[in-house]
KEVO-394292 format. One record per residue: residue number from 1; residue in three letters; x, y, z of N, C-alpha, C in turn. Coordinates in steps of 0.02 Angstrom, whole numbers, padded with zeros to 5 digits. Each point is the difference from the previous one (the first is absolute). Last residue first. Layout:
% KEVO-394292
{NUM ALA {X Y Z} {X Y Z} {X Y Z}}
...
***
This chain:
% KEVO-394292
{300 ASN {01038 -00829 -00773} {00071 -00004 00020} {00043 00050 -00036}}
{299 GLY {-00261 00063 00028} {00036 -00063 -00013} {00072 00004 00022}}
{298 VAL {-00208 00155 -00013} {00069 00019 -00016} {00041 -00061 -00017}}
{297 ARG {-00225 -00026 00070} {00003 00033 -00066} {00072 00016 -00020}}
{296 GLU {-00041 -00089 00214} {-00017 -00051 -00050} {00005 00029 -00070}}
{295 CYS {00026 00147 00178} {00060 -00041 -00010} {-00013 -00057 -00049}}
{294 LEU {-00181 00139 00065} {00048 00038 -00040} {00061 -00043 -00015}}
{293 LYS {-00159 -00089 00145} {-00025 00001 -00069} {00047 00038 -00046}}
{292 ARG {00049 00000 00228} {00009 -00068 -00028} {-00025 -00004 -00072}}
{291 TRP {-00033 00202 00121} {00071 -00011 -00014} {00011 -00068 -00033}}
{290 GLY {-00216 00056 00081} {00017 00036 -00061} {00071 -00011 -00021}}
{289 ALA {-00068 -00088 00204} {-00034 -00036 -00054} {00015 00033 -00067}}
{288 MET {00078 00109 00188} {00039 -00061 -00011} {-00032 -00042 -00055}}
{287 SER {-00114 00193 00070} {00059 00017 -00039} {00045 -00061 -00012}}
{286 HIS {-00194 -00024 00135} {-00020 00018 -00069} {00062 00013 -00043}}
{285 ALA {00036 -00035 00228} {-00020 -00062 -00033} {-00021 00013 -00072}}
{284 LEU {00051 00185 00136} {00061 -00038 -00015} {-00016 -00065 -00036}}
{283 ASN {-00181 00130 00076} {00036 00034 -00054} {00062 -00038 -00020}}
{282 GLU {-00122 -00079 00185} {-00038 -00010 -00062} {00036 00033 -00060}}
{281 ARG {00093 00031 00215} {00004 -00071 -00020} {-00036 -00012 -00066}}
{280 PRO {-00012 00221 00099} {00065 -00019 -00028} {00004 -00072 -00024}}
{279 LYS {-00231 00137 -00003} {00041 -00032 00050} {00066 -00024 -00031}}
{278 GLY {-00134 00218 -00101} {-00013 -00070 00014} {00048 -00028 00052}}
{277 PRO {00044 00205 -00190} {-00048 -00014 00053} {-00010 -00075 00010}}
{276 ILE {00223 00136 -00081} {-00051 -00044 -00028} {-00050 -00017 00056}}
{275 ALA {00207 00141 00017} {-00069 00026 00005} {-00052 -00043 -00035}}
{274 TYR {00246 -00069 -00057} {-00018 00061 00038} {-00074 00018 -00008}}
{273 MET {00157 -00188 -00076} {-00069 -00010 00024} {-00028 00063 00034}}
{272 GLN {00212 -00128 -00165} {-00024 00063 00027} {-00074 -00008 00019}}
{271 LEU {00208 -00184 -00033} {-00071 00014 -00010} {-00018 00064 00036}}
{270 GLY {00246 -00102 -00113} {-00040 00019 00059} {-00071 00015 -00019}}
{269 VAL {00220 -00153 -00100} {-00057 00042 -00017} {-00040 00013 00064}}
{268 ALA {00278 -00063 -00057} {-00065 -00022 00024} {-00054 00049 -00024}}
{267 GLY {00237 -00044 -00139} {-00024 00022 00065} {-00068 -00029 00018}}
{266 LYS {00135 -00019 -00209} {00014 -00051 00050} {-00027 00019 00069}}
{265 TYR {-00032 00046 -00289} {-00003 00030 00067} {00006 -00054 00053}}
{264 ASP {00005 -00001 -00256} {00039 -00040 00047} {00006 00035 00068}}
{263 LEU {-00131 00059 -00203} {00058 00041 00017} {00046 -00034 00050}}
{262 GLN {-00204 -00101 -00066} {00039 00009 -00061} {00064 00039 00012}}
{261 LYS {-00154 -00024 00178} {00030 -00065 -00017} {00046 00006 -00061}}
{260 LEU {-00127 00187 00059} {00053 -00011 00049} {00036 -00066 -00013}}
{259 THR {-00190 00048 -00129} {00056 00044 -00019} {00059 -00010 00048}}
{258 LYS {-00199 -00111 00050} {00032 -00030 -00059} {00060 00041 -00023}}
{257 LEU {-00134 00085 00174} {00040 -00056 00023} {00035 -00035 -00058}}
{256 MET {-00149 00177 -00050} {00059 00025 00036} {00045 -00057 00022}}
{255 ARG {-00204 -00055 -00100} {00043 00033 -00049} {00064 00026 00032}}
{254 ALA {-00176 -00086 00131} {00043 -00053 -00027} {00048 00029 -00053}}
{253 VAL {-00172 00134 00095} {00061 -00003 00041} {00048 -00054 -00025}}
{252 ASP {-00205 00145 -00108} {00032 -00066 -00008} {00067 -00002 00037}}
{251 PHE {-00237 00147 00049} {00068 00006 -00024} {00034 -00069 00000}}
{250 SER {-00224 00044 00085} {00005 -00018 -00071} {00071 00007 -00028}}
{249 GLY {-00110 -00062 00261} {00027 00052 -00044} {00011 -00025 -00070}}
{248 ARG {00019 -00164 00221} {-00050 00047 -00026} {00034 00053 -00044}}
{247 ASP {00105 -00173 00137} {-00046 -00038 -00042} {-00053 00045 -00031}}
{246 LEU {00167 00080 00155} {00034 -00022 -00061} {-00045 -00042 -00046}}
{245 ASN {-00083 00206 00163} {00026 -00068 00009} {00022 -00028 -00067}}
{244 GLN {00012 00258 00002} {-00052 -00050 00015} {00033 -00066 00017}}
{243 ILE {00054 00269 -00074} {00025 -00049 00050} {-00059 -00044 00020}}
{242 LEU {-00035 00166 -00161} {00070 -00015 -00016} {00032 -00048 00050}}
{241 ARG {-00223 00087 00021} {00001 -00037 -00064} {00071 -00021 -00018}}
{240 ASP {-00042 00128 00194} {-00038 -00061 00009} {-00006 -00041 -00064}}
{239 TRP {00109 00216 00007} {00041 -00056 00025} {-00040 -00064 00010}}
{238 SER {-00076 00174 -00191} {00011 00005 00072} {00036 -00063 00024}}
{237 MET {00019 00104 -00258} {-00036 -00045 00045} {00017 00014 00073}}
{236 GLN {00092 00099 -00209} {-00058 00035 00028} {-00037 -00042 00051}}
{235 ASN {00190 -00083 -00123} {00023 00063 00031} {-00057 00037 00035}}
{234 THR {-00036 -00199 -00134} {00019 -00011 00070} {00024 00063 00035}}
{233 ASP {-00148 -00079 -00209} {00034 00064 00015} {00020 00001 00073}}
{232 GLY {-00028 -00242 -00085} {-00033 00059 -00028} {00041 00063 00014}}
{231 ASP {-00034 -00245 00144} {00034 00025 -00059} {-00039 00061 -00026}}
{230 ASP {00022 -00104 00263} {-00039 00006 -00061} {00042 00028 -00056}}
{229 ALA {00087 -00157 00213} {-00015 00069 -00020} {-00044 -00002 -00062}}
{228 GLY {00142 -00161 00210} {-00052 00005 -00050} {-00014 00074 -00015}}
{227 ASN {00244 -00056 00076} {-00066 -00003 00030} {-00051 -00003 -00057}}
{226 ILE {00294 00006 00063} {-00058 -00006 -00043} {-00063 00002 00042}}
{225 SER {00291 00059 00002} {-00063 -00015 00035} {-00057 00002 -00049}}
{224 VAL {00293 -00036 00009} {-00061 00025 -00032} {-00059 -00015 00045}}
{223 THR {00297 00023 00003} {-00063 -00028 00023} {-00058 00030 -00039}}
{222 PHE {00234 00043 -00052} {00009 -00044 00058} {-00065 -00033 00022}}
{221 LEU {00124 00128 -00227} {-00063 -00021 00030} {00011 -00051 00055}}
{220 TYR {00149 00121 -00167} {-00001 00026 00069} {-00059 -00027 00040}}
{219 PRO {00040 -00055 -00233} {00068 -00002 00028} {00003 00023 00073}}
{218 MET {-00217 00006 -00118} {00027 -00066 00015} {00072 00000 00029}}
{217 ALA {-00156 00183 -00087} {00016 -00006 00071} {00043 -00061 00016}}
{216 GLU {-00083 00043 -00222} {00045 00055 00020} {00024 -00008 00071}}
{215 GLN {-00163 -00150 -00078} {00064 -00013 -00033} {00051 00054 00018}}
{214 LEU {-00219 00028 00076} {00032 -00056 00035} {00068 -00015 -00030}}
{213 ARG {-00133 00162 -00106} {00023 00025 00065} {00035 -00056 00039}}
{212 THR {-00100 -00056 -00207} {00057 00045 -00010} {00028 00024 00067}}
{211 GLU {-00197 -00130 00000} {00058 -00040 -00019} {00063 00043 -00008}}
{210 LEU {-00206 00113 00044} {00021 -00043 00056} {00063 -00039 -00017}}
{209 LYS {-00143 00170 -00124} {00074 00001 00004} {00027 -00045 00055}}
{208 ASN {-00234 00041 -00043} {00026 -00031 -00061} {00077 -00004 00000}}
{207 GLY {-00126 00113 00173} {-00001 -00073 00006} {00027 -00036 -00060}}
{206 ASP {00068 00246 00090} {-00041 -00029 -00053} {00004 -00076 00004}}
{205 ASP {00031 00168 00220} {00032 -00014 -00065} {-00050 -00029 -00048}}
{204 LEU {-00047 00061 00234} {00040 00055 -00027} {00024 -00011 -00072}}
{203 LYS {-00137 -00157 00135} {-00027 00066 00017} {00036 00056 -00037}}
{202 LEU {00070 -00228 -00017} {-00063 00010 -00036} {-00028 00070 00014}}
{201 PHE {00196 -00066 00116} {00013 00005 -00071} {-00064 00016 -00039}}
{200 HIS {-00018 -00047 00227} {00026 00068 -00010} {00019 00011 -00074}}
{199 CYS {-00076 -00216 00063} {-00054 00049 00010} {00024 00072 -00012}}
{198 LEU {00157 -00184 -00015} {-00049 00002 -00054} {-00052 00055 00011}}
{197 ASN {00258 -00005 00074} {-00064 -00009 00033} {-00056 00009 -00050}}
{196 PHE {00280 -00049 00029} {-00050 00016 -00050} {-00068 -00017 00030}}
{195 GLY {00271 00065 00093} {-00058 -00044 00000} {-00046 00022 -00057}}
{194 THR {00281 00033 00024} {-00069 00025 00001} {-00050 -00056 00010}}
{193 GLY {00273 00049 00080} {-00038 -00015 -00061} {-00070 00028 00006}}
{192 ILE {00261 -00026 00128} {-00056 00047 -00009} {-00033 -00015 -00067}}
{191 ASN {00201 -00109 00081} {-00055 -00018 00046} {-00057 00051 -00002}}
{190 LYS {00203 00021 -00131} {-00029 -00064 -00017} {-00060 -00017 00044}}
{189 ARG {00072 00252 -00070} {00020 -00050 00050} {-00037 -00065 -00015}}
{188 ASP {-00019 00240 -00098} {00051 -00046 -00027} {00029 -00046 00054}}
{187 VAL {-00154 00209 -00021} {00031 -00026 00062} {00056 -00048 -00018}}
{186 LYS {-00132 00083 -00176} {00043 00053 00028} {00036 -00024 00063}}
{185 LYS {-00157 -00144 -00101} {00057 00008 -00045} {00048 00054 00027}}
{184 ALA {-00203 -00035 00113} {00043 -00059 00009} {00063 00006 -00043}}
{183 LEU {-00167 00167 -00022} {00039 00006 00061} {00046 -00060 00011}}
{182 ARG {-00146 -00001 -00187} {00044 00058 -00005} {00046 00006 00061}}
{181 LEU {-00169 -00165 00001} {00056 -00018 -00043} {00049 00058 -00006}}
{180 ALA {-00199 00038 00118} {00042 -00047 00037} {00062 -00019 -00041}}
{179 ASP {-00164 00131 -00103} {00036 00039 00051} {00048 -00044 00039}}
{178 ASP {-00142 -00102 -00158} {00051 00041 -00034} {00041 00040 00050}}
{177 VAL {-00191 -00120 00070} {00059 -00043 -00005} {00056 00037 -00036}}
{176 ARG {-00171 00154 00130} {-00001 -00047 -00056} {00062 -00045 00001}}
{175 ALA {-00030 00162 00171} {-00070 -00016 -00016} {-00006 -00055 -00052}}
{174 ILE {00172 00125 00180} {00005 -00056 -00047} {-00071 -00024 -00012}}
{173 TYR {-00010 00174 00131} {00056 00022 -00042} {00016 -00053 -00052}}
{172 MET {-00249 -00011 00079} {00063 00005 00035} {00055 00022 -00048}}
{171 GLY {-00232 -00049 -00064} {00002 00059 00043} {00064 00010 00039}}
{170 VAL {-00055 -00245 -00086} {-00036 00060 -00024} {00006 00056 00052}}
{169 HIS {00186 -00190 -00018} {-00064 00010 00034} {-00031 00066 -00023}}
{168 PRO {00224 -00194 -00026} {-00039 00052 -00034} {-00071 00005 00030}}
{167 TYR {00237 -00089 00109} {-00071 -00017 -00007} {-00038 00056 -00034}}
{166 LEU {00264 -00116 00021} {-00036 00064 00001} {-00073 -00013 -00021}}
{165 ALA {00177 -00171 00119} {-00041 00009 -00060} {-00040 00064 00006}}
{164 VAL {00234 -00122 00111} {-00051 00052 00008} {-00036 00008 -00066}}
{163 ARG {00159 -00203 00142} {-00013 00041 -00059} {-00059 00047 00013}}
{162 ILE {00194 -00138 00164} {-00068 00020 -00014} {-00004 00043 -00063}}
{161 GLY {00187 -00102 00143} {-00023 -00039 -00056} {-00071 00016 -00022}}
{160 ASN {00147 00102 00173} {-00051 -00048 00023} {-00029 -00042 -00057}}
{159 PRO {00162 00177 -00032} {00031 -00048 00045} {-00048 -00054 00025}}
{158 GLU {-00089 00177 -00146} {00049 -00045 -00032} {00032 -00050 00048}}
{157 ALA {-00155 00187 00057} {-00030 -00064 -00017} {00052 -00051 -00023}}
{156 MET {00056 00228 00053} {-00023 -00034 00061} {-00024 -00071 -00016}}
{155 ASP {00065 00139 -00180} {00058 -00015 00042} {-00019 -00036 00064}}
{154 SER {-00172 00078 -00142} {00036 -00055 -00032} {00060 -00021 00043}}
{153 ILE {-00118 00191 00064} {-00038 -00061 00016} {00035 -00061 -00030}}
{152 GLU {00090 00206 -00055} {00010 -00012 00072} {-00036 -00063 00021}}
{151 ARG {-00031 00073 -00218} {00067 -00028 00009} {00016 -00013 00073}}
{150 LEU {-00204 00105 -00053} {-00001 -00070 -00021} {00069 -00032 00005}}
{149 ILE {-00023 00231 00047} {-00036 -00040 00050} {00003 -00074 -00018}}
{148 ALA {00090 00153 -00155} {00041 -00001 00061} {-00032 -00044 00054}}
{147 VAL {-00122 00038 -00198} {00058 -00044 -00012} {00043 -00006 00062}}
{146 ALA {-00180 00153 00006} {-00024 -00070 -00001} {00058 -00048 -00009}}
{145 ARG {00043 00230 -00017} {-00011 -00020 00070} {-00023 -00073 00003}}
{144 ASP {00027 00088 -00213} {00065 00001 00035} {-00007 -00023 00072}}
{143 ASP {-00196 00027 -00137} {00039 -00062 -00011} {00066 00000 00037}}
{142 SER {-00200 00158 -00022} {00031 -00019 00064} {00043 -00062 -00007}}
{141 THR {-00117 00092 -00188} {00028 00059 00033} {00033 -00015 00067}}
{140 ASP {-00124 -00128 -00183} {00068 -00019 00019} {00034 00055 00040}}
{139 ALA {-00272 -00095 -00030} {00048 00051 -00021} {00070 -00025 00019}}
{138 SER {-00210 -00116 00055} {00027 -00013 -00067} {00043 00056 -00028}}
{137 PRO {-00131 00075 00212} {-00004 -00067 -00030} {00025 -00001 -00072}}
{136 THR {00095 00169 00185} {-00054 -00001 -00049} {-00003 -00067 -00034}}
{135 GLY {00097 00044 00257} {00013 00025 -00067} {-00063 00003 -00042}}
{134 GLY {-00015 -00177 00194} {00030 00067 -00005} {00009 00021 -00072}}
{133 THR {00009 -00265 00088} {-00047 00056 -00001} {00038 00066 -00008}}
{132 VAL {00031 -00283 -00044} {00035 00064 00009} {-00049 00058 -00009}}
{131 PHE {00020 -00288 00060} {-00038 00053 -00031} {00033 00067 00017}}
{130 LEU {00088 -00269 -00002} {00008 00069 00022} {-00043 00048 -00040}}
{129 SER {00048 -00264 00085} {-00043 00030 -00051} {-00008 00073 00018}}
{128 ILE {00184 -00198 00059} {-00029 00062 00024} {-00039 00030 -00058}}
{127 LEU {00050 -00271 00027} {00008 00064 -00033} {-00025 00058 00044}}
{126 THR {00105 -00250 00066} {-00060 00041 00002} {00015 00066 -00034}}
{125 ASP {00143 -00202 00058} {-00021 00012 -00069} {-00068 00035 -00002}}
{124 ARG {00144 -00065 00195} {-00069 -00022 -00009} {-00023 00007 -00073}}
{123 GLY {00215 00067 00120} {-00003 -00070 -00021} {-00069 -00026 -00017}}
{122 LYS {00001 00215 00146} {00061 -00027 -00030} {-00008 -00074 -00016}}
{121 LEU {-00155 00163 00110} {-00017 -00038 -00060} {00060 -00032 -00033}}
{120 GLN {00016 00144 00192} {-00044 -00055 00020} {-00019 -00045 -00058}}
{119 ALA {00128 00197 -00037} {00040 -00048 00038} {-00042 -00061 00019}}
{118 LEU {-00110 00179 -00104} {00045 -00033 -00047} {00042 -00053 00034}}
{117 CYS {-00139 00139 00132} {-00039 -00048 -00039} {00045 -00040 -00047}}
{116 LYS {00091 00181 00119} {-00010 -00057 00044} {-00038 -00056 -00037}}
{115 LYS {00027 00202 -00116} {00065 -00031 00012} {-00006 -00062 00043}}
{114 LEU {-00197 00134 -00043} {00024 -00040 -00056} {00066 -00035 00014}}
{113 GLY {-00151 00157 00132} {00012 -00069 00021} {00032 -00043 -00054}}
{112 PRO {-00066 00233 -00031} {00055 -00005 00049} {00014 -00071 00025}}
{111 ASP {-00096 00081 -00245} {-00026 -00027 00063} {00058 -00009 00049}}
{110 TYR {00058 00176 -00182} {-00029 -00067 -00003} {-00023 -00021 00070}}
{109 PRO {00080 00222 -00046} {00009 -00028 -00068} {-00030 -00070 -00008}}
{108 PRO {-00088 00207 00163} {00043 -00060 00003} {00006 -00032 -00068}}
{107 LYS {-00043 00258 -00006} {-00037 -00058 00023} {00046 -00060 00004}}
{106 GLY {00071 00214 -00082} {-00027 00013 00066} {-00042 -00056 00028}}
{105 ALA {00019 00018 -00263} {00049 00024 00049} {-00034 00015 00066}}
{104 ASP {-00092 -00184 -00179} {-00008 00069 00023} {00054 00019 00051}}
{103 VAL {-00042 -00221 -00107} {00051 00043 -00031} {-00005 00073 00023}}
{102 CYS {-00060 -00261 00109} {-00028 00066 -00019} {00055 00045 -00026}}
{101 ALA {-00086 -00281 00065} {00054 00050 -00003} {-00032 00065 -00024}}
{100 GLY {-00094 -00261 00108} {-00002 00065 -00033} {00064 00039 00002}}
{99 VAL {-00096 -00277 -00005} {00034 00051 00040} {00003 00066 -00039}}
{98 TYR {-00092 -00275 00011} {-00017 00063 -00032} {00023 00058 00044}}
{97 THR {00083 -00268 -00041} {-00032 00044 00049} {-00002 00070 -00029}}
{96 SER {00019 -00279 -00091} {00016 00071 -00003} {-00026 00034 00062}}
{95 TYR {-00004 -00238 -00025} {00028 00016 -00065} {00021 00073 -00004}}
{94 MET {-00030 -00192 00194} {-00014 00071 -00008} {00034 00022 -00065}}
{93 LYS {-00085 -00260 00054} {00053 00049 -00010} {-00027 00071 00002}}
{92 LEU {-00067 -00269 00105} {-00013 00053 -00049} {00057 00051 00000}}
{91 GLY {-00060 -00201 00147} {00041 -00015 -00059} {-00010 00050 -00056}}
{90 GLN {-00093 00001 00229} {-00043 -00027 -00052} {00039 -00018 -00064}}
{89 ALA {00106 00098 00191} {-00039 -00055 00029} {-00045 -00033 -00051}}
{88 ASP {00125 00194 -00057} {00043 -00059 00005} {-00039 -00060 00026}}
{87 LEU {-00107 00211 -00004} {00006 -00029 -00067} {00042 -00064 00002}}
{86 ALA {-00021 00123 00198} {-00065 -00027 -00018} {00002 -00034 -00068}}
{85 ALA {00192 00113 00074} {-00011 -00060 00040} {-00066 -00033 -00018}}
{84 LEU {00054 00208 -00099} {00041 -00054 -00026} {-00011 -00065 00038}}
{83 MET {-00104 00195 00079} {-00032 -00024 -00061} {00039 -00057 -00031}}
{82 ASP {00092 00102 00189} {-00063 -00033 00018} {-00035 -00028 -00062}}
{81 PRO {00199 00131 -00025} {00013 -00068 00026} {-00064 -00037 00018}}
{80 ILE {-00022 00229 -00077} {00023 -00047 -00052} {00013 -00070 00029}}
{79 ARG {-00090 00223 00093} {-00019 -00068 00019} {00019 -00051 -00054}}
{78 GLN {00007 00242 -00096} {-00009 -00019 00069} {-00020 -00073 00008}}
{77 THR {00031 00139 -00203} {00064 -00024 00027} {-00006 -00025 00072}}
{76 GLY {-00186 00016 -00227} {00036 00036 00052} {00063 -00034 00024}}
{75 THR {-00188 -00146 -00118} {00000 00073 -00002} {00039 00028 00059}}
{74 TYR {-00010 -00246 -00165} {-00010 00033 00065} {00000 00076 -00010}}
{73 GLY {-00052 -00228 -00147} {00031 00064 -00010} {-00017 00043 00060}}
{72 ILE {00009 -00282 -00017} {-00034 00064 00010} {00044 00058 -00024}}
{71 GLY {-00029 -00286 -00061} {00024 00046 00051} {-00038 00066 -00002}}
{70 ASP {-00048 -00198 -00134} {00070 -00014 00016} {00028 00047 00054}}
{69 TYR {-00262 -00100 -00039} {00045 00054 -00020} {00070 -00016 00023}}
{68 SER {-00210 -00134 00037} {00054 -00019 -00046} {00040 00058 -00028}}
{67 LEU {-00182 -00018 00174} {-00024 00014 -00067} {00055 -00008 -00053}}
{66 ASP {00041 -00034 00235} {-00061 -00039 -00014} {-00023 00008 -00072}}
{65 LYS {00180 00134 00079} {00020 -00071 -00008} {-00061 -00042 -00020}}
{64 LEU {-00038 00225 00054} {00036 -00006 -00064} {00021 -00072 -00014}}
{63 LEU {-00099 00046 00208} {-00049 00011 -00053} {00033 -00008 -00069}}
{62 LYS {00137 -00007 00191} {-00039 -00062 -00007} {-00051 00007 -00057}}
{61 ALA {00129 00191 00057} {00042 -00053 -00030} {-00040 -00064 -00012}}
{60 GLN {-00106 00179 00113} {00015 00018 -00069} {00038 -00055 -00035}}
{59 GLU {-00038 -00023 00229} {-00062 -00011 -00038} {00010 00018 -00074}}
{58 ALA {00175 00043 00152} {-00008 -00072 -00006} {-00063 -00017 -00042}}
{57 PHE {00045 00229 00054} {00045 -00027 -00050} {-00010 -00075 -00011}}
{56 PRO {-00206 00153 00083} {00063 -00026 00026} {00042 -00033 -00054}}
{55 VAL {-00169 00198 -00055} {-00003 -00073 00003} {00067 -00026 00027}}
{54 PRO {-00159 00250 -00017} {00062 -00038 00010} {-00012 -00075 00005}}
{53 HIS {-00168 00144 -00149} {00018 -00001 00071} {00064 -00041 00008}}
{52 ALA {-00082 00065 -00217} {-00059 00017 00039} {00016 00005 00075}}
{51 HIS {00165 -00060 -00167} {-00026 00066 -00018} {-00058 00020 00044}}
{50 VAL {00154 -00205 -00012} {-00005 00043 00060} {-00032 00067 -00016}}
{49 ILE {00035 -00173 -00167} {-00015 -00039 00061} {-00016 00046 00058}}
{48 GLY {00071 00072 -00221} {-00063 -00035 -00009} {-00021 -00041 00061}}
{47 ASP {00207 00120 -00016} {-00055 00049 00000} {-00068 -00032 -00010}}
{46 ASP {00220 -00112 -00003} {-00039 -00001 00062} {-00056 00051 00001}}
{45 PHE {00096 -00131 -00221} {00014 00060 00040} {-00043 -00002 00063}}
{44 ALA {00074 -00228 -00128} {-00052 00051 00007} {00025 00059 00041}}
{43 TYR {00116 -00201 -00178} {-00011 00022 00069} {-00051 00056 00002}}
{42 PHE {00132 -00203 -00165} {-00058 00045 00006} {-00013 00016 00073}}
{41 ALA {00188 -00108 -00203} {-00016 00003 00071} {-00052 00056 00010}}
{40 PHE {-00009 -00095 -00243} {00047 00035 00045} {-00018 -00010 00073}}
{39 CYS {-00065 -00190 -00177} {-00004 00072 -00008} {00050 00032 00049}}
{38 SER {-00047 -00232 -00005} {00051 00018 -00049} {00000 00075 -00014}}
{37 GLU {-00159 -00106 00146} {00066 -00001 00031} {00054 00021 -00049}}
{36 ALA {-00223 -00019 -00076} {00004 00054 00050} {00070 00004 00029}}
{35 ALA {-00044 -00176 -00146} {-00001 00064 -00037} {00007 00058 00047}}
{34 ALA {-00023 -00214 00091} {00067 00009 -00029} {00004 00066 -00037}}
{33 LEU {-00209 -00065 00082} {00044 00019 00055} {00071 00013 -00025}}
{32 ARG {-00156 -00082 -00153} {-00018 00069 00019} {00045 00025 00056}}
{31 ASP {00025 -00223 -00069} {00022 00045 -00053} {-00014 00073 00018}}
{30 GLU {-00080 -00169 00142} {00072 00007 00006} {00028 00048 -00052}}
{29 ALA {-00228 -00054 -00010} {00013 00041 00059} {00075 00012 00008}}
{28 GLY {-00066 -00147 -00170} {-00020 00069 -00016} {00014 00047 00057}}
{27 THR {00035 -00229 00034} {00052 00028 -00043} {-00016 00072 -00019}}
{26 VAL {-00160 -00120 00123} {00059 00014 00041} {00054 00033 -00041}}
{25 LEU {-00193 -00070 -00113} {-00016 00056 00045} {00061 00019 00041}}
{24 GLY {00018 -00188 -00139} {-00004 00061 -00039} {-00015 00060 00042}}
{23 LEU {-00002 -00212 00098} {00069 00020 -00015} {00000 00065 -00040}}
{22 LEU {-00207 -00101 00042} {00027 00030 00061} {00071 00025 -00012}}
{21 ALA {-00101 -00116 -00174} {-00033 00064 00009} {00028 00036 00061}}
{20 ALA {00076 -00217 -00042} {00026 00047 -00051} {-00031 00068 00008}}
{19 PHE {-00080 -00174 00137} {00068 00020 00019} {00029 00051 -00048}}
{18 MET {-00208 -00097 -00051} {-00006 00045 00057} {00068 00025 00022}}
{17 ALA {-00005 -00161 -00168} {-00027 00063 -00025} {-00005 00051 00056}}
{16 ALA {00062 -00219 00055} {00054 00034 -00036} {-00022 00067 -00026}}
{15 ALA {-00160 -00138 00104} {00049 00024 00049} {00056 00039 -00034}}
{14 VAL {-00157 -00106 -00137} {-00030 00056 00035} {00049 00031 00050}}
{13 PHE {00065 -00197 -00110} {-00002 00056 -00048} {-00028 00062 00034}}
{12 GLY {00001 -00203 00118} {00067 00028 -00004} {00002 00060 -00047}}
{11 ARG {-00200 -00127 00020} {00013 00038 00061} {00069 00033 -00004}}
{10 PRO {-00136 -00047 -00227} {00038 -00038 00050} {00018 00045 00060}}
{9 LEU {-00221 00058 -00135} {00073 00004 -00011} {00035 -00041 00054}}
{8 ARG {-00256 00004 -00123} {00037 -00012 00062} {00075 00000 -00016}}
{7 VAL {-00230 00116 -00115} {00063 -00035 -00013} {00038 -00008 00065}}
{6 THR {-00266 00053 -00099} {00046 00003 00056} {00061 -00043 -00016}}
{5 THR {-00181 00137 -00163} {00030 -00066 00015} {00050 00008 00056}}
{4 TRP {-00233 00135 -00108} {00065 00003 00033} {00024 -00069 00017}}
{3 THR {-00175 00124 -00189} {00010 -00058 00043} {00071 00003 00029}}
{2 LYS {-00194 00188 -00107} {00068 -00026 00006} {00003 -00059 00047}}
{1 MET {-00199 00097 -00173} {00015 -00013 00071} {00070 -00032 00005}}
***
């Protein structure tokens, strides 16, 4: 039979122990917050906010602010001043806007609102995230026309201090990051570079070549986007497995962020949320929780 002995500790000792424990909790929280803040600027694509129904700009901006995002990836060339005003009111940034171009003859070469959009974004350090349709995906047969269009866009963007990131997208003329790099090199303008989109990379490329592809893209890399995804034979997976909230999926997204750190990438990271089911606030909260855990793993 065990005998228990009660030991009375000095009141000051107990208080000091409690303070030390509390300090440890606070310090741990501060360390986690510092880890998240030492990672990259992090913004959300608006496709995860407005995919089900329209949401007023002020509500979009407040939602992102409430959940600690740094800003938004906008879509299109319309109502740019209205979105900027909503973001300004919350101290947030428009990191990019998603705009289209087309290499097919007889079709408009780019969004007709682009020139006005560029003037409205002057001095904002907002990227034009340019997807390019037409032609044959990942072929170079329409490169001459593509280069001419991209140089025209470059000329319009340059006086406004705007850079253009070519957006690799499955099924489009620029489908792979390799296509974006090929065209960026041919265009040969400082304000024309590429983006790197994890979900499209996984759908078309070999996940084992992630580090190689990022290293190849680095001299032209203006922006990247991430999301939760599953690992394995990703080329055969459906989009619901390749685009998930950032706290889900078996693919090691921290691996990508660590590589970007090693390559001294200075840009922001966007969150792809296309067609993720559920309520935007809940999805964004899940992904922010996932982001903070990723940044803890990546470290300074």
